[in-house]
C-alpha positions in Angstrom: 4.3 14.7 17.6 5.8 13.2 14.6 4.1 13.7 11.3 1.5 11.0 10.5 -0.3 9.3 7.4 -4.1 9.4 7.5 -6.3 7.8 4.9 -9.9 8.1 4.1 -11.6 5.1 2.5 -15.0 3.9 1.3 -17.2 2.9 -1.5 -18.3 5.3 -4.2 -20.6 7.9 -2.8 -19.5 7.3 0.8 -18.5 11.1 1.3 -14.9 11.0 1.3 -14.5 14.6 0.2 -16.7 15.8 3.0 -14.6 13.6 5.5 -11.3 15.0 3.9 -12.5 18.5 4.7 -13.4 17.5 8.2 -10.1 15.8 8.9 -8.1 18.8 7.7 -10.3 21.2 9.7 -9.8 19.2 12.7 -6.0 18.8 12.3 -5.9 22.6 11.8 -7.7 23.0 15.2 -5.1 20.9 17.0 -2.2 23.1 15.5 -1.1 21.1 12.5 -0.7 23.2 9.5 1.8 21.4 7.3 -0.2 18.9 5.2 0.2 17.0 1.8 -2.6 15.5 0.0 -2.6 12.3 -2.1 -5.2 10.3 -4.0 -4.8 6.6 -5.2 -4.3 5.4 -7.7 -2.5 8.6 -8.8 -0.5 11.3 -7.1 2.7 11.3 -9.5 2.9 11.8 -13.2 3.5 7.9 -13.7 0.7 6.8 -11.3 -1.7 9.3 -13.0 -1.0 7.6 -16.3 -1.6 4.2 -14.6 -4.8 5.6 -13.2 -5.9 6.6 -16.7 -5.2 3.2 -18.0 -7.2 1.3 -15.1 -10.0 3.5 -14.3 -10.9 5.4 -17.4 -9.4 3.7 -20.6 -9.4 0.3 -19.2 -6.8 -0.7 -21.6 -5.3 0.3 -24.9 -7.4 -0.1 -28.1 -8.9 -3.5 -28.1 -6.5 -4.7 -25.3 -8.5 -4.7 -21.9 -6.9 -4.7 -18.7 -7.2 -8.1 -16.9 -7.9 -8.4 -13.3 -4.5 -9.4 -12.3 -2.9 -6.7 -14.4 -5.2 -4.2 -12.8 -3.8 -5.2 -9.4 -0.2 -5.0 -10.3 -0.9 -1.6 -11.9 -2.4 -0.3 -8.8 0.6 -1.5 -6.8 3.1 0.1 -9.2 1.2 3.3 -8.9 1.0 2.8 -5.1 4.6 2.2 -4.5 5.7 5.1 -6.8 3.4 7.4 -4.6 4.8 6.1 -1.4 8.3 6.3 -2.3 8.4 9.6 -4.1 5.7 11.7 -2.2 4.3 10.0 1.0 7.6 9.1 2.7 9.6 12.2 1.6 6.6 14.2 2.9 6.6 12.4 6.3 10.3 12.7 6.6 10.2 16.5 6.1 7.4 16.7 9.0 4.4 17.1 6.8 1.3 15.1 7.7 -0.3 13.2 4.7 -3.9 12.9 4.0 -4.7 10.2 1.4 -7.8 9.7 -0.5 -7.7 5.8 -0.6 -4.6 3.5 0.1 -4.0 -0.3 0.2 -7.3 -1.0 1.9 -9.0 -0.2 -1.4 -7.3 -2.8 -3.2 -7.8 -5.4 -0.5 -11.3 -4.6 -0.6 -12.1 -4.1 -4.2 -9.9 -6.5 -5.7 -9.8 -9.0 -3.0 -13.7 -8.8 -2.3 -15.1 -7.3 -5.4 -13.1 -9.0 -8.1 -12.5 -12.1 -5.6 -8.9 -12.3 -6.4 -7.0 -14.7 -4.0 -6.6 -12.8 -0.8 -3.3 -14.4 0.0 -1.9 -13.4 -3.1 -2.9 -9.7 -2.5 -1.5 -9.8 1.0 1.9 -11.1 -0.4 2.0 -8.3 -2.9 1.2 -5.9 -0.2 3.9 -7.1 2.0 6.5 -7.5 -0.9 5.8 -4.1 -2.1 5.0 -2.0 0.9 6.6 -4.0 3.7 5.9 -2.6 7.2 4.6 0.7 5.8 1.0 1.2 7.0 -1.3 4.4 7.4 -1.4 5.6 11.0 -5.1 6.1 10.9 -7.7 5.1 8.4 -11.3 6.6 8.4 -13.5 4.0 6.6 -16.8 5.4 5.7 -19.4 2.5 5.7 -22.3 3.0 3.3 -24.5 0.5 1.6 -23.8 0.0 -2.1 -27.5 1.2 -2.8 -27.0 4.5 -1.1 -23.5 5.1 -2.3 -24.1 4.4 -5.9 -27.2 6.5 -5.8 -24.9 9.4 -4.5 -22.2 8.7 -7.1 -24.6 8.8 -10.2 -26.0 11.9 -8.9 -22.4 13.3 -9.3 -22.1 12.4 -13.1 -20.3 9.9 -15.3 -19.1 6.7 -13.6 -15.5 5.3 -14.2 -15.0 1.7 -15.0 -15.1 0.4 -11.6 -18.0 2.5 -10.4 -19.9 0.7 -13.2 -19.7 -2.8 -11.6 -22.7 -4.8 -10.5 -24.4 -4.3 -7.1 -22.9 -7.8 -6.1 -19.5 -6.5 -6.9 -20.0 -3.7 -4.4 -21.6 -5.8 -1.7 -18.6 -8.2 -1.9 -16.4 -5.1 -1.7 -18.1 -3.7 1.4 -18.1 -7.0 3.2 -14.4 -7.2 2.8 -13.9 -3.6 4.0 -16.0 -4.5 7.0 -13.9 -7.6 7.6 -10.7 -5.8 7.4 -11.7 -2.8 9.5 -13.1 -5.0 12.2 -9.6 -6.7 12.5 -7.3 -3.7 12.6 -7.4 -1.0 15.5 -5.9 1.6 13.1 -9.0 1.6 11.2 -12.0 3.6 12.5 -15.4 2.8 10.9 -18.0 5.6 10.5 -21.7 5.0 9.6 -21.7 7.1 6.4 -25.6 6.5 5.9 -26.2 9.1 8.6 -27.1 12.8 7.9 -24.0 14.6 6.7 -23.7 16.8 9.9 -23.7 13.6 12.0 -21.0 12.0 9.7 -18.9 15.0 10.1 -19.1 15.0 13.7 -18.3 11.4 13.8 -15.1 11.8 11.7 -14.1 14.7 13.9 -14.5 12.7 17.2 -12.6 9.7 15.6 -9.8 12.1 14.7 -9.7 13.7 18.2 -9.9 10.5 20.0 -7.2 9.0 17.9 -4.9 11.9 18.4 -5.4 11.8 22.2 -4.2 8.3 22.1 -0.9 9.4 20.3 0.1 11.4 23.2 
């Protein structure tokens, strides 16, 4: 089987790290050993600088990042990662496991920030063209549960400090997009951890069988 691009998505506190570990373990069971790991925004020196500007510094000095500038920086970071890391990895036969990809921007900026969804899709299509993940595991969790877990981890970044309404809008957009794309598998991440892990494993196995 050709190499594939698998992405793990979800709100803060959804359990992406655990899901990542399950995906990796499941792929190894299936005989896949060559894997490349990415995160977004980030994953290259330039993309990491953009991550720092958008998530941690939120600007330079008194100049704050505007919502549309945030979107453009996310896409700059994304295409840099896709062209210099993800596509070359896939070309040499390495499977790529990503912590977030374009679905995050469509949900957080399109839903949470309420940026025009037509604008976002036009940006997506212009920047990424027909490049999509082969499989996306979307971990669905309510903002109340997810943010409680995230706060228990420690200090929150700029986006993690947004209002509960912001995250309700983000989750609603995630669900809307997940329900309209068969490449996205939705997992109930409010379940006990063992149940979530089992569901992620089964989703990967089921998808893998479909590829043959």
